[in-house]
C-alpha positions in Angstrom: 4.2 23.4 -1.5 4.1 24.4 -5.1 4.8 21.8 -7.8 7.8 22.3 -10.0 9.0 20.1 -12.9 11.4 17.4 -11.9 14.1 15.8 -14.1 13.1 12.2 -13.5 9.4 11.5 -13.3 8.3 9.1 -10.6 6.6 5.8 -11.4 3.6 5.7 -9.2 1.2 2.8 -8.6 -2.4 3.6 -7.7 -3.8 0.7 -5.8 -7.5 1.0 -5.0 -10.1 -1.0 -3.0 -12.7 -1.3 -5.8 -15.4 -2.4 -3.3 -15.4 1.2 -1.9 -17.8 3.4 -3.8 -15.5 6.4 -4.1 -12.3 4.5 -5.0 -12.5 4.7 -8.8 -13.5 8.4 -8.6 -10.6 9.0 -6.3 -8.2 7.1 -8.6 -9.3 9.3 -11.5 -8.9 12.4 -9.4 -5.3 11.3 -8.6 -4.7 10.4 -12.3 -6.0 13.8 -13.3 -3.6 15.6 -11.0 -0.6 13.5 -11.8 -1.0 13.5 -15.6 2.3 14.8 -17.1 3.9 14.9 -13.7 4.4 11.1 -13.1 4.0 7.8 -14.9 0.9 6.0 -13.6 0.5 2.2 -13.1 -2.6 0.4 -11.9 -3.6 -3.2 -11.4 -5.6 -5.0 -14.1 -8.6 -5.3 -11.9 -9.0 -1.5 -11.4 -9.7 0.3 -14.7 -10.3 4.0 -15.0 -11.3 6.2 -17.9 -9.4 5.8 -21.1 -8.6 9.5 -21.2 -5.8 8.8 -18.7 -2.4 7.5 -19.7 -2.1 4.5 -17.4 -0.1 1.3 -17.7 -2.0 -1.7 -16.3 -0.1 -4.6 -14.8 -0.8 -7.7 -12.7 -0.5 -7.4 -9.0 2.7 -9.5 -9.1 4.4 -7.2 -11.6 3.4 -3.8 -10.5 5.6 -3.6 -7.4 8.8 -4.0 -9.4 7.9 -1.2 -11.8 7.1 1.7 -9.4 8.9 4.0 -7.0 5.9 4.6 -4.7 2.4 3.2 -4.2 -0.7 5.3 -3.5 -3.3 3.1 -1.7 -6.9 4.2 -1.9 -9.2 2.7 0.7 -9.2 2.3 4.5 -6.6 0.8 6.9 -7.6 -2.7 5.8 -6.8 -1.9 2.2 -3.4 -0.5 3.2 -2.7 -3.6 5.3 -3.5 -5.8 2.3 -1.0 -4.0 0.1 1.7 -3.3 2.8 3.4 -6.7 2.6 4.0 -6.9 -1.2 5.1 -3.2 -1.2 7.5 -3.8 1.7 9.0 -6.8 0.1 9.7 -4.7 -3.1 10.9 -1.8 -1.0 8.1 0.4 -2.3 7.0 3.2 0.0 3.2 3.6 0.5 1.0 6.7 0.8 -2.5 5.9 2.1 -5.6 7.9 1.0 -8.4 7.4 3.5 -11.8 6.3 2.3 -12.5 4.4 5.5 -13.8 5.6 8.8 -10.8 5.2 11.1 -7.7 6.2 9.1 -4.9 5.3 11.6 -2.7 4.1 8.8 -4.2 5.9 5.8 -3.4 9.4 6.8 -4.3 11.5 3.8 -8.0 12.7 3.7 -9.8 13.4 0.5 -9.6 17.2 1.1 -5.8 16.9 1.2 -5.0 14.8 -1.8 -3.6 17.5 -4.1 -1.5 19.0 -1.3 -0.1 15.6 -0.4 0.6 14.6 -4.0 2.5 17.9 -4.6 4.6 17.2 -1.5 5.2 13.7 -2.8 6.3 14.9 -6.3 8.6 17.5 -4.7 10.1 14.9 -2.3 8.9 17.1 0.7 7.6 14.4 3.0 8.7 12.3 5.9 9.1 8.6 5.5 8.0 6.5 8.5 9.8 3.1 8.7 7.6 0.2 9.9 8.5 -3.3 10.9 6.8 -6.3 9.4 5.7 -9.2 11.5 6.6 -12.7 10.3 4.8 -15.9 11.1 6.2 -19.3 10.3 4.1 -22.4 10.5 5.9 -25.7 10.8 8.9 -24.3 9.0 7.1 -24.6 5.6 4.5 -21.7 5.6 5.6 -18.1 6.0 3.3 -15.1 6.3 4.1 -11.4 6.8 1.9 -8.7 8.2 2.2 -5.0 9.1 -0.1 -4.7 12.1 -1.1 -8.0 13.6 -1.1 -11.8 13.2 -3.9 -13.9 14.6 -2.9 -17.3 16.0 -5.8 -19.8 16.2 -6.2 -23.6 16.3 -7.7 -25.4 13.4 -11.1 -27.2 13.9 -9.8 -30.6 14.8 -6.7 -29.8 16.7 -6.7 -29.6 20.5 -3.5 -27.7 21.3 -1.1 -25.5 19.5 2.5 -24.7 20.3 3.8 -21.2 19.7 7.3 -19.9 19.8 7.5 -16.1 19.9 10.8 -14.5 18.8 11.7 -10.8 18.9 14.9 -9.7 17.2 15.9 -13.4 16.7 15.6 -14.2 20.5 13.1 -16.6 21.9 10.6 -14.5 24.0 8.0 -17.1 24.8 7.2 -20.9 24.2 
């Protein structure tokens, strides 16, 4: 796929796991490739070189400003960002810096090819469901992959109601 100018530039968030050694270098590689082709946004806690034109925002604000999020890290990093991205209806492209890469499908060697396809809208979107856990009707959590149910230190028993598609499956 060859990049060609597009009328409306995409607003792209680059979300990195800064505990991974290669994440800042990978973010700069992505910024270098996307300069002039997209408007870049990053979170306040992940700063790259000043030579790149990047808008920094808080985690809470960034999801409402972008069309897509590029997540740099492993599957755990993608899982961390999946819920806020899903709530804001922001698609996610995962760049794999981890070892497994079930969810973060793009390897370092394929970044430029994948970004070109992204800019040209030549990709396939996979829809994923989110899991929702409600605790005592006052705490709600969402997750992409799994939810762990465990008792607290002092409690003896827990009651669990499992619903699928609004129907009670198990009590």
